[in-house]
C-alpha positions in Angstrom: 60.8 76.0 -16.4 63.2 78.0 -18.6 63.2 78.7 -22.3 62.8 75.1 -23.5 60.0 72.6 -23.4 62.0 69.7 -22.2 62.3 68.2 -18.7 65.6 66.3 -18.1 65.7 64.0 -15.1 69.1 63.1 -13.7 70.2 61.2 -10.6 72.0 58.2 -9.3 70.8 54.7 -10.4 67.8 53.6 -8.4 66.4 57.1 -7.7 63.4 56.5 -10.0 64.3 58.4 -13.1 62.8 55.9 -15.6 59.5 55.5 -13.7 59.1 59.2 -12.8 59.8 60.2 -16.4 57.2 57.8 -17.7 54.6 59.1 -15.3 55.4 62.7 -16.0 55.3 62.2 -19.8 51.9 60.5 -19.6 50.5 63.4 -17.5 51.9 66.1 -19.8 51.1 64.3 -23.0 54.7 64.6 -24.0 57.1 62.0 -25.4 59.4 60.2 -23.1 63.0 59.1 -23.9 65.3 57.1 -21.7 68.8 57.7 -22.9 69.9 54.2 -21.7 67.2 52.7 -23.9 68.2 54.9 -26.8 71.9 53.7 -26.4 70.8 50.0 -26.4 68.7 50.6 -29.5 71.5 52.4 -31.4 74.2 50.0 -30.3 72.2 46.9 -30.9 73.4 45.4 -27.6 72.9 45.7 -23.9 74.6 48.1 -21.6 76.5 45.4 -19.8 77.7 44.1 -23.2 78.8 47.6 -24.3 80.8 47.9 -21.0 82.3 44.4 -21.4 83.1 44.6 -25.1 83.9 48.3 -25.7 84.6 49.8 -22.2 83.1 52.6 -20.1 84.6 55.4 -22.3 82.9 54.0 -25.4 79.6 53.8 -23.5 80.0 57.4 -22.3 80.7 58.5 -25.9 77.5 56.8 -27.0 75.7 58.4 -24.1 76.9 61.9 -25.0 75.8 61.5 -28.7 72.4 60.1 -27.8 71.8 62.9 -25.3 72.8 65.6 -27.9 70.4 64.1 -30.4 67.5 63.6 -28.0 67.8 67.2 -26.6 67.5 68.7 -30.1 63.8 67.9 -29.8 61.1 69.6 -27.6 58.2 68.5 -25.4 60.2 65.6 -24.1 60.7 64.1 -20.7 64.2 62.7 -20.8 65.5 60.2 -18.3 69.3 60.1 -18.4 71.6 57.4 -17.2 73.1 58.0 -13.7 76.5 58.9 -15.2 75.4 61.2 -18.0 76.2 64.2 -15.7 79.9 63.2 -15.5 80.8 65.1 -18.6 80.7 68.9 -18.6 79.4 69.0 -22.2 76.4 66.9 -21.1 75.6 69.2 -18.2 75.8 72.3 -20.3 73.6 70.7 -23.0 71.0 69.6 -20.4 70.8 73.1 -18.8 70.6 74.8 -22.2 67.8 72.5 -23.5 65.6 71.7 -20.5 64.5 72.1 -17.0 66.8 69.7 -15.1 65.5 67.8 -12.1 67.9 65.7 -9.9 66.3 62.8 -8.1 68.2 61.6 -5.0 67.7 58.9 -2.4 69.4 57.6 0.7 71.8 54.7 0.4 69.4 52.2 2.0 66.7 53.1 -0.6 69.1 52.9 -3.5 70.4 49.5 -2.4 66.9 48.1 -1.9 65.8 49.3 -5.3 68.9 48.2 -7.4 69.8 45.1 -5.5 66.4 43.7 -4.9 65.2 41.3 -7.6 68.6 41.0 -9.1 68.5 44.4 -10.8 72.1 45.0 -9.8 73.2 42.3 -12.3 72.2 44.5 -15.2 74.2 47.4 -13.9 77.9 47.1 -14.9 79.1 49.6 -12.3 77.6 47.5 -9.5 79.6 44.4 -10.4 80.7 42.5 -7.3 79.6 43.9 -3.9 76.7 46.2 -4.9 76.7 47.9 -1.5 80.4 48.7 -1.6 80.1 49.9 -5.2 77.1 52.2 -4.3 79.2 53.7 -1.5 82.1 54.3 -3.8 80.0 55.8 -6.6 78.0 58.0 -4.2 81.3 59.3 -2.8 82.7 60.1 -6.2 79.4 61.6 -7.5 78.6 63.5 -4.3 78.3 66.9 -6.0 77.6 65.6 -9.6 73.9 66.5 -9.6 74.2 69.9 -7.9 73.9 71.7 -11.3 70.2 70.8 -11.6 67.5 73.4 -11.4 65.6 71.4 -8.8 66.2 68.4 -6.5 63.8 65.8 -5.1 64.7 63.2 -2.5 62.7 60.1 -3.5 63.7 58.0 -0.5 60.2 58.1 1.1 58.1 59.1 -1.9 56.2 56.9 -4.4 57.0 57.7 -8.0 53.5 59.0 -8.5 54.1 61.5 -5.7 57.3 62.7 -7.3 55.6 63.1 -10.7 52.8 65.1 -9.0 55.3 67.3 -7.2 57.2 68.1 -10.4 53.9 68.9 -12.2 53.1 71.5 -9.4 56.5 73.0 -9.9 56.1 73.5 -13.7 
């Protein structure tokens, strides 16, 4: 697992980062931090409001600061936002401070997870045609998660199975 006692979970939206991080933290007895939740807490407003009022760059700045602060701790399971990997400084920090696991899923699974139940409405990057936006984002982020120490395709796995797999790898 490297020289730190953190697990950092990265991946595209809808791959299961939040759920898997919660299960993993429970099983390890560690604290769990979701950087999106941390950003909302710090900003005092929702992510869609941050995007609408301040723009994506401001959101990414908040995200980088939150990630840096969170990763100064230890014995944490950290779920990042899907775009946290877009900045080199964030990738370097994650690798230096934790065992990084990328969760992936096929497009059909992603669409079912984020569009079902109206979940896409709370995701500013999916505004409009969620399927077309997922296609475009997947194309631009094709290699964005390749830096991770390990990768798990969650398309056909329950979150509990993903957590158990990761525990076996520790």
